[in-house]
VOPAGU-2260 file (C-alpha; in pm, 1 decimal, decimal comma):
REM VOPAGU-2260
SITE   aa  ch    i         X         Y         Z
SITE  MET   A    0    -146,7   -5266,9   -3395,8
SITE  VAL   A    1     -61,5   -4906,4   -3315,1
SITE  GLU   A    2    -400,3   -4861,4   -3148,4
SITE  THR   A    3    -335,8   -5165,3   -2926,8
SITE  LYS   A    4      -1,9   -5022,4   -2816,2
SITE  LYS   A    5    -166,3   -4690,4   -2728,3
SITE  ILE   A    6    -434,6   -4863,9   -2523,2
SITE  ALA   A    7    -176,0   -5079,0   -2342,1
SITE  LEU   A    8      34,7   -4771,1   -2266,4
SITE  TRP   A    9    -266,9   -4588,7   -2123,6
SITE  ILE   A   10    -358,2   -4888,7   -1906,8
SITE  VAL   A   11      -4,6   -4913,0   -1769,4
SITE  THR   A   12       6,8   -4536,5   -1706,3
SITE  ILE   A   13    -325,7   -4540,6   -1521,5
SITE  PHE   A   14    -214,3   -4840,3   -1313,5
SITE  VAL   A   15     112,5   -4668,7   -1218,9
SITE  LEU   A   16     -63,4   -4346,4   -1119,6
SITE  TYR   A   17    -326,1   -4538,9    -922,8
SITE  THR   A   18     -56,2   -4732,3    -735,9
SITE  ILE   A   19     140,7   -4415,2    -657,3
SITE  ILE   A   20    -166,9   -4234,8    -527,7
SITE  THR   A   21    -319,9   -4517,4    -324,7
SITE  GLN   A   22      -4,3   -4694,0    -199,1
SITE  PRO   A   23     300,3   -4467,0    -213,2
SITE  ALA   A   24     515,4   -4695,2       5,2
SITE  LYS   A   25     450,1   -4994,2    -220,3
SITE  ALA   A   26     519,6   -4781,0    -528,7
SITE  ALA   A   27     854,1   -4678,7    -377,0
SITE  ASP   A   28     935,6   -5045,9    -321,1
SITE  PHE   A   29     859,4   -5119,6    -687,6
SITE  VAL   A   30    1091,3   -4839,2    -798,5
SITE  GLN   A   31    1366,6   -4963,1    -567,3
SITE  ILE   A   32    1331,1   -5317,4    -703,9
SITE  GLY   A   33    1347,6   -5183,3   -1060,1
SITE  PHE   A   34    1662,2   -4981,7    -997,3
SITE  GLN   A   35    1820,5   -5276,3    -817,0
SITE  GLY   A   36    1754,6   -5493,9   -1120,8
SITE  ILE   A   37    1905,3   -5236,4   -1356,1
SITE  SER   A   38    2207,7   -5202,6   -1128,3
SITE  ASP   A   39    2259,0   -5578,5   -1113,5
SITE  ALA   A   40    2230,8   -5605,6   -1491,4
SITE  ALA   A   41    2485,5   -5327,7   -1545,1
SITE  ARG   A   42    2722,4   -5488,5   -1294,7
SITE  GLY   A   43    2689,8   -5822,7   -1474,6
SITE  ILE   A   44    2761,6   -5665,1   -1812,3
SITE  GLY   A   45    3063,9   -5488,9   -1664,3
SITE  GLN   A   46    3199,1   -5812,9   -1521,1
SITE  PHE   A   47    3140,2   -5989,7   -1852,4
SITE  MET   A   48    3326,8   -5719,9   -2045,6
SITE  THR   A   49    3612,2   -5725,6   -1793,0
SITE  GLU   A   50    3650,1   -6102,1   -1827,7
SITE  LEU   A   51    3625,0   -6073,3   -2205,1
SITE  VAL   A   52    3917,3   -5830,0   -2215,6
SITE  ARG   A   53    4140,0   -6039,9   -1989,1
């Protein structure tokens, strides 16, 4: 199981590096989408907590 996780991590790392090197604009778009998702999730949690307190 641990070996499978290591292999999967290496595959993901190689894919990320390959994408950054070959298509930097697309990689930047992926990062922007990721941060937008995190921001939306945090905003949703904040709104939920605010409504919970009211």
